C-alpha positions in Angstrom: -8.4 6.5 -32.1 -9.2 2.8 -33.6 -8.9 -0.2 -31.4 -6.3 -1.7 -33.8 -4.1 1.5 -33.9 -4.1 1.6 -29.9 -3.1 -2.1 -29.9 -0.3 -1.5 -32.3 1.0 1.3 -30.5 1.0 -0.5 -27.3 2.8 -3.4 -29.0 5.4 -1.1 -30.4 5.9 0.6 -26.7 6.1 -2.7 -25.0 8.8 -3.8 -27.5 10.8 -0.6 -26.9 10.6 -0.9 -23.3 11.8 -4.4 -23.3 14.9 -3.5 -25.8 15.8 -0.4 -23.9 16.2 -2.8 -20.6 18.0 -5.4 -22.7 20.5 -2.9 -23.5 20.8 -1.4 -20.1 21.6 -4.9 -18.8 24.0 -5.7 -21.8 27.7 -5.9 -21.7 27.5 -2.4 -23.7 24.9 -0.9 -21.6 24.8 0.6 -18.0 27.4 -0.6 -15.4 25.3 0.2 -12.7 21.9 -1.3 -14.3 24.0 -4.3 -15.2 24.9 -5.0 -11.5 21.2 -4.6 -9.8 19.6 -7.8 -8.5 16.0 -8.3 -8.1 16.6 -7.7 -4.5 18.1 -4.3 -5.6 15.3 -3.2 -7.7 12.8 -4.4 -4.9 13.9 -1.4 -2.7 12.2 1.0 -5.0 9.1 -0.8 -5.8 7.2 0.7 -2.3 9.1 4.1 -3.1 7.6 4.0 -6.8 4.4 3.0 -5.6 3.7 5.4 -3.0 4.7 8.1 -5.7 2.1 6.8 -7.8 -0.7 7.2 -4.9 1.0 10.7 -4.5 -0.1 11.6 -7.8 -3.3 10.2 -7.6 -4.1 12.1 -4.4 -2.6 15.3 -5.8 -5.1 14.7 -9.2 -1.9 15.6 -11.4 -2.2 13.9 -14.7 1.2 14.5 -15.9 2.7 13.2 -12.6 0.6 10.0 -12.6 1.6 9.2 -16.2 5.2 9.7 -15.3 4.9 7.9 -11.7 3.2 4.7 -13.6 5.9 4.8 -15.6 8.6 4.5 -13.2 6.5 1.8 -11.3 6.2 -0.4 -14.7 10.0 0.0 -15.5 10.8 -1.6 -12.3 8.2 -4.5 -13.1 9.7 -5.0 -16.5 13.0 -4.8 -15.0 12.7 -7.7 -12.5 11.1 -9.9 -15.1 14.0 -9.3 -17.4 16.3 -10.3 -14.5 14.2 -13.2 -13.7 14.5 -14.1 -17.6 18.3 -13.9 -17.6 18.2 -16.4 -14.9 16.1 -18.8 -16.9 13.0 -18.5 -14.8 10.3 -16.6 -16.8 9.9 -13.0 -19.0 7.6 -10.3 -19.0 5.4 -12.1 -21.5 4.9 -14.9 -18.9 3.9 -12.2 -16.1 1.3 -11.0 -18.5 0.0 -14.1 -19.5 -0.3 -15.2 -15.9 -2.1 -12.2 -14.7 -4.7 -12.4 -17.8 -5.4 -15.9 -16.8 -5.9 -15.1 -13.3 -8.1 -12.0 -13.9 -10.2 -14.4 -16.2 -10.5 -17.2 -14.0 -11.5 -14.4 -11.2 -14.3 -13.1 -13.0 -16.4 -16.0 -13.7 -19.4 -14.0 -13.7 -17.8 -11.7 -16.8 -15.9 -14.7 -18.6 -18.0 -17.7 -17.8 -21.3 -18.6 -16.6 -21.5 -17.8 -13.1 -24.6 -15.6 -11.9 -24.3 -12.9 -9.1 -26.5 -10.4 -7.7 -24.2 -8.0 -5.9 -20.6 -6.8 -5.1 -20.6 -9.0 -2.2 -21.3 -12.1 -4.5 -18.5 -11.0 -6.5 -16.0 -10.9 -3.6 -17.1 -13.9 -2.2 -16.4 -15.8 -5.6 -12.8 -14.2 -5.8 -12.0 -15.4 -2.0 -13.1 -18.7 -2.9 -11.3 -19.0 -6.2 -8.2 -17.8 -4.2 -8.7 -20.0 -1.5 -10.1 -23.1 -3.0 -9.0 -23.1 -6.6 -5.6 -21.6 -6.5 -4.6 -22.5 -3.4 -5.8 -26.0 -3.4 -2.4 -27.8 -3.9 -0.4 -25.6 -1.3 0.4 -26.5 2.2 -0.6 -23.0 3.7 -4.5 -23.0 3.6 -4.8 -20.5 6.9 -7.2 -17.9 6.5 -4.1 -15.1 6.6 -2.3 -17.0 3.8 -1.4 -14.4 0.7 -0.9 -11.4 3.2 2.7 -10.3 2.1 5.1 -10.5 5.0 6.6 -7.3 4.0 3.4 -5.6 3.6 3.1 -2.2 5.7 2.1 -3.1 9.2 -0.8 -0.7 9.4 -2.2 -2.1 5.9 -1.4 -5.3 6.9 -3.3 -5.0 10.4 -6.6 -3.9 8.7 -6.2 -6.8 6.2 -5.8 -9.6 8.8 -8.5 -8.2 11.1 -10.8 -8.3 8.0 -10.1 -11.6 7.1 -10.8 -12.7 10.7 -14.2 -11.2 10.8 -15.1 -13.0 7.9 -15.2 -16.2 9.8 -17.1 -14.4 12.4 -14.0 -13.3 14.9 -15.6 -9.9 15.6 -17.4 -7.5 17.7 -20.9 -7.3 17.4 -21.1 -3.3 17.7 -18.4 -0.3 17.5 -19.3 0.4 21.5 -17.6 -3.2 22.1 -14.4 -2.4 20.2 -14.2 1.1 22.0 -14.3 -0.8 25.4 -11.3 -3.0 24.0 -9.3 0.4 23.2 -9.5 1.4 26.6 -8.6 -1.8 28.1 -5.5 -1.8 25.7 -5.0 1.9 26.8 -4.9 0.7 30.3 -2.5 -2.0 29.9 -0.4 0.4 28.0 -0.4 2.9 31.2 0.4 0.3 33.2 3.6 -1.1 31.1 4.7 2.5 30.8 5.1 2.7 34.9 6.8 -0.5 34.9 9.5 1.1 32.9 10.1 -2.3 30.7 10.7 -1.5 27.2 9.6 -4.7 25.9 6.4 -4.8 28.1 5.6 -1.0 26.5 6.2 -2.0 23.2 4.2 -4.7 23.1 1.1 -3.0 24.9 1.3 -0.2 22.6 1.5 -2.4 19.7 -1.8 -3.9 21.0 -3.3 -0.5 21.4 -2.3 0.3 18.0 -3.8 -2.9 16.7 -7.4 -2.1 18.4 -7.3 1.4 16.7 -7.0 -0.5 13.5 -9.6 -2.7 14.0 -12.2 0.3 15.3 -11.0 1.7 11.8 -12.2 -1.7 9.9 -15.2 -1.7 12.1 -16.4 1.6 11.1 -15.3 1.1 7.5 -12.5 3.5 7.7 -9.3 2.7 5.8 -6.8 3.0 8.6 -3.7 3.8 6.0 -5.7 6.7 4.3 -6.9 8.1 7.5 -3.4 8.1 8.7 -2.0 9.6 5.6 -4.5 12.1 5.7 -3.2 13.5 9.2 0.1 13.5 8.5 -0.7 15.4 5.6 -2.7 18.0 7.9 0.2 17.8 10.3 2.8 18.8 7.8 0.6 21.4 6.3 0.3 23.2 9.7 3.8 22.8 10.5 4.8 24.3 6.9 2.2 27.4 7.9 4.3 27.7 11.4 7.6 27.6 9.3 6.5 30.1 6.7 4.8 32.7 9.5 8.2 32.4 11.4 10.3 33.1 8.4 7.9 36.1 7.8 9.5 37.4 10.8 12.9 36.4 10.6 12.5 33.4 12.8 13.1 29.6 12.2 11.3 27.1 14.5 14.5 26.7 16.7 14.5 30.0 17.5 10.7 30.5 18.4 9.0 29.4 21.7 6.8 26.8 22.1 4.2 29.0 22.7 4.5 30.9 19.3 4.4 27.6 17.6 1.2 26.5 19.3 -0.4 30.0 18.6 0.5 29.9 15.1 -1.0 26.2 14.8 -4.0 27.3 16.1 -4.1 30.2 14.1 -3.6 27.8 10.8 -6.3 25.4 12.6 -9.0 28.1 12.9 -8.6 29.0 9.1 -9.6 25.5 7.9 
């Protein structure tokens, strides 16, 4: 397919989606869609994003295409509501991100020379901090990390930024010592029976584990997601095995389930 044909198809698809959303929000459209606010739609953004990630992990092309479409619809929908409110439209969004990507890739669209990926990342961060944020009051190193970002992802991003200014351990063993320290503090809090102290110390323990993940170049979110998938797969094995004998987990003993868990584990 020629580039011109692809461009024409993209423009047609863009306009069709814009027209559909306009129709849905019109008096002749959908009562439910007309009542939606940006905050209402925002509730679905995270769900749609995770469904995209699942489709990528599963390697299902058709599912990925569908889920990307669902996510794109939410983005267009929010932009349309913003346009109704007189703020900006989807074209403004696309123009803005186009300008940003050109600005953040001076080694591609400008005359900046880079030697490696570290140089590219450094330029990217400098442009964000010193060019795009120069007129903003908040110039702290954690500025730009979304408040609503899931805690595990946010923890790793925050510790990464702290590391870049030298606030870090020298070796993994130092992080392990910190983890042991936090675990002992949690045990002490547990004995105290104070809910607030227990919550505080287990939070510190979580953060130290995330720090270890970051330090050894492991994505904490991906690691935990993989562990969750492994757990659910093994438990489904327990359910299926019990069902074959006419039982449910509620009717089985802990020993039966433990034995099936270990049986599943041994097959991997």
